[in-house]
LOMITI-933501 format. One record per atom (N, C-alpha, C): residue in three letters; x, y, z negated. Coordinates in steps of 0.1 Angstrom, whole numbers, padded with zeros to 4 digits, always signed. Example, Ala and Ser with C-alpha at 12.3 -4.5 7.8 and 13.67 -1.06 7.14 Angstrom:
! residues 2
ALA+0132-0057-0078ALA+0123-0045-0078ALA+0132-0033-0078SER+0128-0022-0071SER+0137-0011-0071SER+0129+0000-0079
! end
This chain:
! residues 318
MET-0040+0116+0193MET-0052+0114+0185MET-0049+0117+0171PRO-0060+0120+0163PRO-0057+0124+0149PRO-0054+0113+0140THR-0052+0116+0127THR-0049+0107+0116THR-0062+0106+0107ALA-0065+0094+0103ALA-0076+0092+0094ALA-0071+0093+0079PHE-0078+0100+0071PHE-0076+0101+0057PHE-0088+0095+0050ILE-0085+0083+0043ILE-0096+0075+0038ILE-0096+0076+0023PHE-0108+0081+0018PHE-0109+0083+0003PHE-0124+0082+0000HIS-0126+0077-0012HIS-0140+0077-0018HIS-0139+0083-0032PRO-0148+0092-0036PRO-0148+0098-0049PRO-0149+0088-0060ASP-0155+0077-0058ASP-0156+0067-0068ASP-0143+0059-0071HIS-0132+0062-0064HIS-0119+0057-0068HIS-0115+0062-0081VAL-0120+0073-0086VAL-0116+0078-0099VAL-0124+0072-0110LEU-0134+0064-0107LEU-0142+0057-0118LEU-0134+0046-0125HIS-0123+0042-0119HIS-0115+0031-0125HIS-0107+0038-0136HIS-0112+0037-0149HIS-0105+0043-0160HIS-0096+0033-0167THR-0084+0037-0170THR-0075+0029-0176THR-0071+0033-0190GLY-0077+0043-0195GLY-0074+0048-0209GLY-0063+0058-0210PRO-0062+0064-0222PRO-0051+0074-0223PRO-0037+0069-0222PHE-0028+0076-0216PHE-0014+0073-0215PHE-0011+0062-0205HIS-0021+0057-0198HIS-0018+0047-0188HIS-0013+0054-0175PRO-0002+0049-0169PRO+0004+0057-0158PRO-0005+0056-0145GLU-0013+0045-0144GLU-0022+0044-0132GLU-0035+0050-0136ARG-0037+0063-0134ARG-0049+0070-0140ARG-0056+0078-0129PRO-0068+0082-0131PRO-0076+0090-0121PRO-0069+0103-0117GLU-0061+0108-0126GLU-0054+0121-0123GLU-0045+0120-0111ARG-0041+0108-0107ARG-0033+0106-0095ARG-0040+0110-0083MET-0053+0106-0082MET-0061+0111-0070MET-0063+0126-0070GLN-0066+0131-0082GLN-0069+0145-0083GLN-0057+0153-0080ALA-0045+0149-0084ALA-0033+0156-0080ALA-0030+0157-0065ILE-0033+0145-0059ILE-0031+0144-0044ILE-0040+0154-0037LEU-0053+0153-0040LEU-0063+0161-0033LEU-0061+0176-0036SER-0057+0179-0048SER-0054+0194-0051SER-0043+0199-0043HIS-0032+0191-0042HIS-0020+0195-0034HIS-0023+0196-0020ILE-0031+0187-0014ILE-0035+0188+0000ILE-0043+0201+0003GLU-0052+0204-0006GLU-0060+0216-0004GLU-0051+0229-0006ASP-0042+0228-0015ASP-0033+0240-0017ASP-0025+0242-0004GLU-0020+0231+0001GLU-0012+0232+0014GLU-0020+0237+0025LYS-0032+0233+0026LYS-0041+0238+0037LYS-0044+0253+0035SER-0045+0258+0022SER-0048+0272+0020SER-0036+0280+0024ARG-0023+0275+0021ARG-0011+0282+0024ARG-0008+0283+0038GLU-0012+0272+0045GLU-0008+0270+0060GLU-0020+0269+0068PRO-0026+0280+0073PRO-0038+0279+0081PRO-0036+0270+0094GLY-0024+0269+0098GLY-0021+0260+0110GLY-0017+0246+0107SER-0018+0242+0094SER-0013+0229+0090SER-0021+0218+0097PRO-0014+0207+0101PRO-0021+0196+0107PRO-0031+0189+0097LEU-0029+0193+0084LEU-0039+0187+0074LEU-0053+0191+0077HIS-0055+0202+0084HIS-0068+0207+0088HIS-0075+0197+0098ASP-0067+0190+0105ASP-0072+0181+0116ASP-0074+0167+0112LEU-0072+0164+0099LEU-0075+0150+0095LEU-0089+0146+0097ILE-0091+0133+0101ILE-0104+0127+0102ILE-0107+0121+0088HIS-0116+0127+0081HIS-0119+0122+0067HIS-0130+0110+0069LEU-0126+0099+0064LEU-0135+0087+0064LEU-0138+0083+0049GLU-0150+0080+0046GLU-0154+0075+0033GLU-0157+0060+0034PRO-0149+0052+0028PRO-0151+0037+0030PRO-0164+0032+0023VAL-0168+0021+0027VAL-0179+0013+0020VAL-0172+0001+0014SER-0179-0004+0004SER-0174-0016-0003SER-0171-0027+0007ALA-0160-0034+0006ALA-0157-0045+0014ALA-0166-0057+0011ASP-0170-0064+0022ASP-0178-0076+0020ASP-0169-0086+0013LEU-0175-0094+0004LEU-0168-0103-0004LEU-0161-0114+0005SER-0167-0116+0017SER-0162-0127+0026SER-0148-0123+0030TRP-0145-0110+0032TRP-0132-0106+0036TRP-0122-0106+0024ILE-0126-0103+0013ILE-0118-0104+0001ILE-0114-0119-0002LYS-0123-0128+0001LYS-0121-0142-0001LYS-0112-0148+0010THR-0108-0141+0020THR-0099-0146+0030THR-0085-0146+0024VAL-0082-0139+0013VAL-0069-0139+0007VAL-0069-0143-0008HIS-0081-0142-0014HIS-0082-0145-0028HIS-0092-0157-0030GLU-0089-0165-0040GLU-0097-0177-0043GLU-0111-0172-0047PRO-0121-0178-0042PRO-0135-0174-0045PRO-0138-0174-0060SER-0133-0183-0067SER-0135-0184-0082SER-0130-0171-0089TYR-0119-0166-0084TYR-0114-0154-0090TYR-0122-0142-0086VAL-0125-0141-0073VAL-0133-0130-0068VAL-0147-0129-0075ASP-0153-0141-0077ASP-0166-0141-0083ASP-0166-0138-0098ALA-0154-0140-0104ALA-0154-0138-0119ALA-0151-0123-0122VAL-0145-0115-0113VAL-0142-0102-0116VAL-0153-0093-0120PRO-0165-0093-0113PRO-0176-0084-0118PRO-0180-0087-0132GLY-0181-0100-0136GLY-0185-0103-0149GLY-0175-0098-0160TRP-0162-0099-0157TRP-0152-0094-0166TRP-0154-0079-0168CYS-0157-0072-0157CYS-0158-0058-0158CYS-0171-0054-0166ARG-0182-0061-0163ARG-0194-0059-0171ARG-0192-0061-0186GLN-0184-0070-0189GLN-0181-0073-0204GLN-0173-0062-0210ASN-0168-0053-0202ASN-0160-0042-0207ASN-0147-0047-0214LEU-0141-0057-0208LEU-0129-0062-0213LEU-0118-0051-0211ARG-0108-0051-0220ARG-0097-0042-0218ARG-0088-0046-0206ASP-0086-0059-0204ASP-0077-0063-0194ASP-0083-0075-0187LEU-0080-0078-0174LEU-0083-0090-0167LEU-0078-0102-0175PRO-0085-0113-0177PRO-0080-0124-0184PRO-0069-0131-0176THR-0067-0128-0163THR-0057-0135-0155THR-0044-0128-0156GLY-0043-0116-0163GLY-0030-0110-0163GLY-0031-0097-0171ASP-0022-0087-0167ASP-0020-0075-0175ASP-0027-0063-0168THR-0038-0065-0161THR-0045-0054-0153THR-0056-0048-0162THR-0054-0036-0165THR-0064-0029-0173THR-0077-0026-0165ILE-0089-0028-0170ILE-0101-0026-0163ILE-0111-0019-0172CYS-0122-0015-0166CYS-0134-0009-0173CYS-0146-0014-0165GLN-0158-0010-0170GLN-0170-0014-0163GLN-0171-0011-0149GLU-0165+0001-0145GLU-0166+0006-0131GLU-0155+0001-0122SER-0146-0007-0128SER-0134-0011-0120SER-0137-0020-0108TYR-0147-0028-0109TYR-0151-0037-0098TYR-0156-0028-0086GLN-0164-0019-0089GLN-0169-0010-0079GLN-0158-0003-0072ALA-0148+0002-0080ALA-0137+0009-0074ALA-0128+0000-0065ALA-0127-0013-0070ALA-0118-0022-0063ALA-0124-0026-0050LEU-0138-0028-0049LEU-0144-0031-0036LEU-0142-0019-0026LEU-0142-0007-0031LEU-0140+0004-0022LEU-0125+0005-0018THR-0116+0001-0026THR-0102+0002-0022THR-0100-0009-0011ALA-0106-0020-0013ALA-0105-0030-0002ALA-0112-0025+0011GLY-0123-0019+0009GLY-0130-0013+0021GLY-0123-0002+0028ALA-0114+0005+0021ALA-0106+0016+0027ALA-0097+0010+0038GLY-0091-0001+0035GLY-0082-0007+0045GLY-0089-0012+0057LEU-0101-0018+0055LEU-0109-0022+0066LEU-0113-0010+0075ALA-0117+0001+0069ALA-0121+0013+0076ALA-0109+0018+0084GLY-0097+0017+0078GLY-0085+0022+0086GLY-0083+0013+0098VAL-0083+0000+0096VAL-0081-0009+0107VAL-0091-0006+0118ASP-0104-0005+0115ASP-0115-0003+0125ASP-0112+0010+0132ALA-0109+0021+0125ALA-0107+0034+0132ALA-0096+0033+0142ILE-0085+0026+0139ILE-0074+0025+0148ILE-0077+0016+0160ILE-0082+0004+0157ILE-0085-0005+0168ILE-0096+0001+0177ASP-0106+0008+0172ASP-0116+0014+0180ASP-0111+0026+0188GLY-0099+0031+0185GLY-0093+0042+0193GLY-0097+0055+0188ARG-0103+0056+0176ARG-0107+0069+0170ARG-0095+0077+0165VAL-0085+0070+0160VAL-0073+0076+0154VAL-0061+0068+0158ASP-0049+0074+0157ASP-0037+0067+0159ASP-0033+0059+0147ASN-0035+0065+0135ASN-0030+0058+0123ASN-0039+0063+0112ALA-0037+0057+0100ALA-0045+0060+0089ALA-0038+0060+0075PHE-0042+0068+0066PHE-0037+0067+0052PHE-0048+0065+0043CYS-0047+0054+0035CYS-0057+0050+0026CYS-0053+0055+0012CYS-0060+0066+0008CYS-0057+0072-0005CYS-0067+0066-0015MET-0062+0056-0023MET-0072+0049-0031MET-0065+0043-0043ARG-0072+0039-0053ARG-0068+0032-0064ARG-0080+0023-0069PRO-0077+0012-0076PRO-0064+0007-0080PRO-0056+0002-0068PRO-0042+0002-0070PRO-0034-0003-0060PRO-0035-0019-0059GLY-0027-0025-0050GLY-0030-0039-0047GLY-0019-0049-0046HIS-0006-0045-0044HIS+0003-0054-0039HIS+0008-0065-0049HIS+0004-0063-0062HIS+0008-0073-0072HIS-0003-0084-0073ALA-0015-0082-0068ALA-0026-0092-0069ALA-0023-0104-0061GLU-0022-0115-0067GLU-0020-0128-0060GLU-0033-0134-0056SER-0032-0146-0050SER-0045-0152-0045SER-0054-0156-0056ASN-0050-0159-0068ASN-0059-0163-0078ASN-0058-0155-0091ARG-0052-0143-0090ARG-0052-0134-0102ARG-0048-0120-0098GLY-0054-0111-0107GLY-0049-0097-0106GLY-0036-0096-0115MET-0028-0086-0112MET-0016-0085-0119MET-0011-0071-0118GLY-0002-0066-0128GLY+0002-0053-0127GLY-0010-0043-0129PHE-0011-0034-0120PHE-0022-0024-0120PHE-0033-0028-0109CYS-0032-0040-0104CYS-0039-0044-0092CYS-0050-0055-0095ILE-0061-0053-0089ILE-0072-0063-0090ILE-0073-0071-0077PHE-0075-0065-0065PHE-0075-0072-0053PHE-0063-0066-0044ASN-0058-0075-0036ASN-0047-0071-0027ASN-0052-0064-0015ASN-0053-0051-0015ASN-0059-0043-0005ASN-0052-0045+0009ILE-0039-0045+0009ILE-0032-0046+0022ILE-0034-0060+0028ALA-0033-0070+0019ALA-0035-0084+0024ALA-0049-0086+0030ILE-0059-0080+0024ILE-0073-0082+0029ILE-0074-0075+0043ALA-0068-0063+0044ALA-0068-0056+0057ALA-0061-0063+0068VAL-0050-0070+0064VAL-0042-0077+0074VAL-0051-0089+0079ARG-0057-0096+0070ARG-0065-0108+0075ARG-0077-0103+0083TYR-0083-0091+0079TYR-0093-0085+0087TYR-0089-0082+0101ALA-0077-0076+0102ALA-0072-0072+0115ALA-0070-0085+0124GLN-0065-0096+0117GLN-0063-0108+0125GLN-0076-0115+0129GLN-0085-0116+0120GLN-0097-0124+0122GLN-0108-0116+0129ARG-0109-0103+0126ARG-0120-0095+0132ARG-0115-0089+0146HIS-0102-0085+0146HIS-0097-0078+0158HIS-0086-0085+0165HIS-0083-0098+0161HIS-0074-0107+0169HIS-0060-0102+0170ALA-0055-0095+0160ALA-0041-0092+0159ALA-0033-0105+0157GLU-0023-0107+0165GLU-0015-0119+0164GLU-0003-0119+0155ARG+0004-0108+0154ARG+0015-0106+0146ARG+0015-0093+0139VAL+0016-0093+0126VAL+0015-0081+0117VAL+0027-0080+0108VAL+0033-0068+0107VAL+0043-0066+0097VAL+0038-0058+0086ILE+0043-0061+0074ILE+0040-0053+0062ILE+0053-0048+0057ILE+0055-0035+0056ILE+0067-0029+0050ILE+0063-0023+0036ASP+0070-0027+0026ASP+0067-0023+0012ASP+0079-0016+0006TRP+0077-0003+0004TRP+0088+0004-0003TRP+0085+0008-0017ASP+0074+0003-0023ASP+0072+0006-0037ASP+0084+0001-0045VAL+0086+0007-0056VAL+0098+0004-0064VAL+0097-0010-0070HIS+0085-0015-0071HIS+0082-0029-0076HIS+0080-0038-0065HIS+0085-0050-0066HIS+0083-0060-0056HIS+0068-0064-0055GLY+0063-0065-0043GLY+0050-0069-0040GLY+0048-0084-0041ASN+0049-0089-0053ASN+0048-0104-0054ASN+0035-0110-0049GLY+0024-0103-0050GLY+0011-0108-0046GLY+0011-0109-0031THR+0016-0099-0024THR+0016-0099-0009THR+0025-0110-0004GLN+0036-0112-0010GLN+0046-0122-0006GLN+0039-0136-0009GLN+0033-0138-0020GLN+0027-0151-0023GLN+0016-0155-0014ILE+0008-0145-0010ILE-0004-0148-0001ILE+0001-0152+0013PHE+0012-0146+0017PHE+0016-0148+0031PHE+0029-0156+0033GLU+0034-0162+0022GLU+0048-0168+0023GLU+0049-0180+0032GLU+0037-0186+0035GLU+0038-0198+0044GLU+0032-0194+0058ASP+0031-0181+0061ASP+0024-0177+0073ASP+0033-0170+0082PRO+0037-0175+0094PRO+0046-0168+0103PRO+0039-0157+0111THR+0026-0155+0110THR+0019-0144+0117THR+0020-0131+0109VAL+0025-0132+0097VAL+0027-0120+0089VAL+0041-0119+0084PHE+0048-0109+0087PHE+0062-0107+0083PHE+0062-0096+0072TYR+0065-0101+0060TYR+0065-0092+0048TYR+0080-0088+0045ILE+0082-0075+0044ILE+0095-0069+0041ILE+0093-0060+0029SER+0102-0062+0019SER+0101-0053+0007SER+0115-0049+0003ILE+0116-0036+0000ILE+0128-0030-0007ILE+0123-0026-0021HIS+0130-0030-0031HIS+0125-0028-0045HIS+0137-0028-0055GLN+0135-0022-0066GLN+0145-0022-0077GLN+0145-0036-0083SER+0157-0041-0086SER+0158-0054-0092SER+0171-0054-0101PRO+0170-0059-0114PRO+0158-0065-0120PRO+0148-0055-0124HIS+0136-0058-0122HIS+0125-0049-0126HIS+0112-0057-0124TYR+0101-0052-0131TYR+0088-0058-0130TYR+0084-0060-0115PRO+0079-0071-0111PRO+0075-0083-0118PRO+0086-0094-0118PHE+0098-0090-0116PHE+0110-0099-0117PHE+0109-0110-0106THR+0105-0107-0094THR+0105-0115-0083THR+0111-0108-0071GLY+0112-0114-0059GLY+0117-0107-0048GLY+0132-0108-0046LEU+0138-0119-0050LEU+0152-0121-0048LEU+0155-0122-0033SER+0167-0119-0029SER+0171-0119-0015SER+0169-0133-0009GLY+0170-0144-0018GLY+0169-0157-0013GLY+0155-0162-0010GLU+0145-0154-0015GLU+0131-0157-0012GLU+0127-0152+0002CYS+0127-0162+0011CYS+0125-0158+0025CYS+0113-0165+0032GLY+0104-0170+0024GLY+0092-0177+0029GLY+0094-0192+0028GLU+0082-0199+0030GLU+0082-0213+0028GLU+0075-0220+0040GLY+0079-0232+0042GLY+0072-0240+0053GLY+0073-0233+0066ASP+0061-0232+0073ASP+0061-0225+0086ASP+0064-0210+0085GLY+0063-0205+0072GLY+0066-0190+0070GLY+0081-0188+0067GLU+0089-0198+0067GLU+0103-0195+0064GLU+0109-0186+0074GLY+0116-0176+0069GLY+0122-0165+0077GLY+0113-0153+0080TYR+0101-0154+0075TYR+0091-0143+0077TYR+0089-0135+0064THR+0097-0136+0054THR+0098-0128+0042THR+0112-0122+0041LEU+0113-0109+0040LEU+0126-0103+0039LEU+0126-0094+0026ASN+0134-0098+0016ASN+0135-0090+0004ASN+0149-0083+0003MET+0148-0071+0000MET+0160-0063-0002MET+0161-0056-0016PRO+0164-0064-0026PRO+0165-0059-0039PRO+0177-0049-0041VAL+0174-0038-0048VAL+0185-0028-0050VAL+0186-0025-0065ALA+0197-0021-0069ALA+0199-0018-0083ALA+0194-0005-0088ALA+0192-0003-0101ALA+0188+0010-0106ALA+0199+0020-0102GLY+0194+0032-0099GLY+0204+0042-0094GLY+0204+0043-0079ALA+0199+0033-0072ALA+0199+0034-0057ALA+0191+0046-0053GLY+0196+0053-0043GLY+0189+0065-0038GLY+0188+0066-0023ASN+0187+0078-0018ASN+0184+0079-0004ASN+0193+0072+0005GLU+0206+0072+0003GLU+0216+0066+0012GLU+0213+0051+0013ILE+0212+0045+0002ILE+0210+0030+0002ILE+0197+0026+0009TYR+0186+0033+0006TYR+0173+0030+0012TYR+0174+0033+0027ILE+0179+0044+0031ILE+0178+0048+0045ILE+0187+0038+0053ASN+0199+0035+0048ASN+0207+0025+0055ASN+0201+0012+0056ALA+0194+0008+0046ALA+0186-0005+0047ALA+0176-0005+0058PHE+0169+0006+0059PHE+0159+0008+0069PHE+0165+0008+0083LYS+0176+0015+0085LYS+0183+0016+0098LYS+0189+0003+0102ASP+0196-0004+0092ASP+0205-0015+0096ASP+0198-0029+0095ILE+0187-0029+0086ILE+0180-0042+0084ILE+0166-0042+0088VAL+0158-0032+0083VAL+0144-0032+0086VAL+0141-0030+0101ALA+0147-0020+0107ALA+0144-0017+0121ALA+0147-0028+0130PRO+0159-0034+0130PRO+0162-0045+0138PRO+0153-0057+0136ALA+0149-0060+0124ALA+0141-0072+0121ALA+0127-0070+0126VAL+0121-0058+0124VAL+0108-0055+0129VAL+0108-0055+0144THR+0118-0050+0151THR+0119-0050+0165THR+0119-0064+0171ARG+0126-0072+0165ARG+0127-0086+0169ARG+0113-0093+0167TYR+0106-0090+0157TYR+0093-0096+0154TYR+0082-0091+0164ASP+0083-0078+0168ASP+0074-0072+0178ASP+0059-0073+0174PRO+0056-0066+0163PRO+0042-0068+0158PRO+0031-0060+0166ASP+0019-0065+0164ASP+0007-0058+0170ASP+0003-0046+0162LEU+0005-0047+0149LEU+0002-0036+0139LEU+0012-0035+0129VAL+0014-0023+0123VAL+0023-0021+0112VAL+0015-0016+0100PHE+0017-0023+0089PHE+0010-0020+0076PHE+0021-0015+0067LEU+0019-0005+0059LEU+0028+0001+0050LEU+0023+0001+0036SER+0029-0006+0026SER+0027-0004+0012SER+0035+0008+0007ALA+0028+0020+0007ALA+0035+0032+0004ALA+0034+0036-0010GLY+0043+0029-0019GLY+0044+0034-0032GLY+0054+0044-0033PHE+0052+0055-0041PHE+0062+0065-0043PHE+0068+0066-0056ASP+0068+0054-0063ASP+0075+0053-0076ASP+0090+0050-0076ALA+0095+0049-0064ALA+0110+0049-0063ALA+0116+0063-0064HIS+0107+0073-0066HIS+0111+0087-0067HIS+0120+0089-0079CYS+0129+0099-0078CYS+0139+0101-0089CYS+0132+0106-0102ASP+0120+0112-0100ASP+0112+0117-0112ASP+0102+0107-0118ASP+0101+0096-0112ASP+0090+0087-0116ASP+0094+0080-0129PRO+0084+0079-0139PRO+0087+0074-0152PRO+0089+0058-0152LEU+0084+0052-0141LEU+0085+0037-0141LEU+0096+0031-0133SER+0105+0039-0129SER+0116+0034-0121SER+0130+0039-0125GLY+0140+0033-0120GLY+0154+0038-0122GLY+0160+0041-0109THR+0153+0041-0098THR+0159+0045-0085THR+0157+0060-0083THR+0164+0066-0073THR+0165+0080-0072THR+0162+0086-0058VAL+0152+0080-0052VAL+0148+0085-0039VAL+0141+0098-0040THR+0144+0107-0031THR+0137+0120-0031THR+0127+0121-0020GLU+0120+0133-0020GLU+0110+0135-0009GLU+0117+0134+0005GLU+0129+0138+0006GLU+0136+0137+0019GLU+0139+0123+0022GLY+0142+0115+0012GLY+0144+0101+0015GLY+0132+0093+0020PHE+0121+0096+0013PHE+0108+0090+0018PHE+0105+0094+0032ALA+0108+0107+0035ALA+0105+0112+0049ALA+0114+0105+0059ASP+0126+0103+0056ASP+0135+0097+0065ASP+0131+0082+0068MET+0127+0075+0057MET+0122+0061+0059MET+0109+0061+0067MET+0101+0071+0065MET+0088+0072+0073MET+0091+0075+0088HIS+0101+0083+0091HIS+0104+0085+0105HIS+0108+0072+0111ILE+0116+0064+0105ILE+0119+0051+0110ILE+0107+0042+0112VAL+0099+0041+0103VAL+0086+0033+0104VAL+0078+0038+0115MET+0076+0051+0116MET+0068+0056+0127MET+0074+0054+0141ASP+0087+0055+0142ASP+0093+0052+0154ASP+0091+0038+0159LEU+0092+0029+0149LEU+0089+0015+0152LEU+0075+0013+0157ALA+0065+0019+0150ALA+0052+0017+0154ALA+0049+0023+0168ASP+0056+0035+0170ASP+0054+0041+0184ASP+0059+0032+0195VAL+0071+0026+0193VAL+0077+0018+0203VAL+0070+0004+0205LEU+0066-0002+0194LEU+0062-0016+0194LEU+0047-0018+0195CYS+0039-0009+0190CYS+0025-0012+0189CYS+0016+0001+0191GLU+0020+0010+0199GLU+0012+0021+0203GLU+0008+0030+0191SER+0017+0031+0181SER+0016+0040+0170SER+0006+0034+0160ARG+0001+0022+0161ARG-0009+0017+0152ARG-0003+0013+0139LEU-0006+0022+0129LEU+0000+0021+0116LEU-0011+0024+0105VAL-0012+0015+0095VAL-0021+0018+0084VAL-0012+0018+0071SER-0013+0030+0064SER-0005+0032+0052SER-0014+0031+0040PHE-0010+0024+0030PHE-0018+0022+0018PHE-0010+0028+0006LEU-0017+0036-0002LEU-0011+0041-0014LEU-0010+0030-0024GLU+0002+0028-0030GLU+0005+0018-0040GLU+0008+0026-0053GLY+0021+0026-0057GLY+0025+0033-0069GLY+0029+0047-0067GLY+0033+0053-0078GLY+0037+0067-0079GLY+0030+0074-0091TYR+0038+0077-0101TYR+0032+0080-0114TYR+0036+0093-0120ASP+0046+0100-0114ASP+0048+0114-0117ASP+0039+0122-0108LEU+0029+0129-0114LEU+0019+0135-0106LEU+0024+0145-0096ASN+0033+0153-0100ASN+0039+0163-0090ASN+0046+0157-0079ALA+0055+0148-0082ALA+0062+0141-0071ALA+0053+0133-0062LEU+0043+0126-0068LEU+0034+0118-0060LEU+0026+0127-0051ALA+0021+0139-0056ALA+0013+0148-0047ALA+0021+0153-0036GLN+0034+0157-0039GLN+0042+0163-0028GLN+0046+0152-0018CYS+0049+0140-0022CYS+0053+0129-0013CYS+0042+0125-0004VAL+0030+0124-0010VAL+0018+0119-0002VAL+0015+0130+0008THR+0015+0142+0004THR+0011+0153+0013THR+0021+0153+0025GLU+0034+0152+0023GLU+0044+0152+0034GLU+0042+0139+0042HIS+0039+0128+0036HIS+0036+0115+0042HIS+0025+0117+0052ILE+0014+0123+0048ILE+0002+0125+0057ILE+0006+0134+0068ILE+0013+0145+0065ILE+0017+0155+0076ILE+0025+0147+0087MET+0034+0139+0082MET+0042+0131+0092MET+0034+0122+0100LEU+0023+0116+0095LEU+0015+0107+0102LEU+0008+0115+0114THR+0005+0128+0112THR-0002+0136+0122THR+0008+0140+0133GLU+0021+0138+0132GLU+0030+0144+0142GLU+0029+0136+0155
! end
């Protein structure tokens, strides 16, 4: 079956101002590179993508992971044309709420397409990203936690019992960890540079209460590259996910661990991301009938981002 590519033109309406790394040009670079690749390669599997345009997520699904008071306040803050969310360091504009509803909706569309049997897997190409957003606040470049919303949707709408989230963004997904840290039905795994923003994700943070043992953090030092990342996936991630035996695999696919990215000190290359993706796809193939939803998180060097995402999507089609 084909791969879903989920994108809405209004993702670019979220304007963050000049010189901000999380900018609309990220989407434009990805889309242009995909079209260039299709032009160069008439037989490219990119021609076979199922293009889906998401609709805005219903607020009831967003409120499964975020406090209602926070969700209800966001549109007012955007209408006021504030520079940043009052809850943190997230830059917004008047159109940010509209874009954020669509990013949340992209994940729901991906889950539906997979569960309904229309596609094997899906890539959600959207912004703003989500993994820093906690239950009661936006943070980093994130307003709503897109992957967390999609996970709860898969569980409550489609009755998934066990879900794994693998996060290879260079920054720790503090929001995703916080939302699920007491929940044994969601296994959160993160490899990230440390010390680095948001200065969470120590190896000793392994979940709380019933969720103890269902958070796995793998902090790596600046300078870590392909070998360290790939060995972590082979020796730690793959055995842990296999033991957990999930119904669905979710991937926070940030590409800011790339050696050219301005916001990181790690040195992963396109080949390194490809090798990690091979391991993730093999796990999904063996454990849950290839059901994998990938979410774009970070990645701020436009050329590196576009190349990595294009290769990432091609791999999903294999």
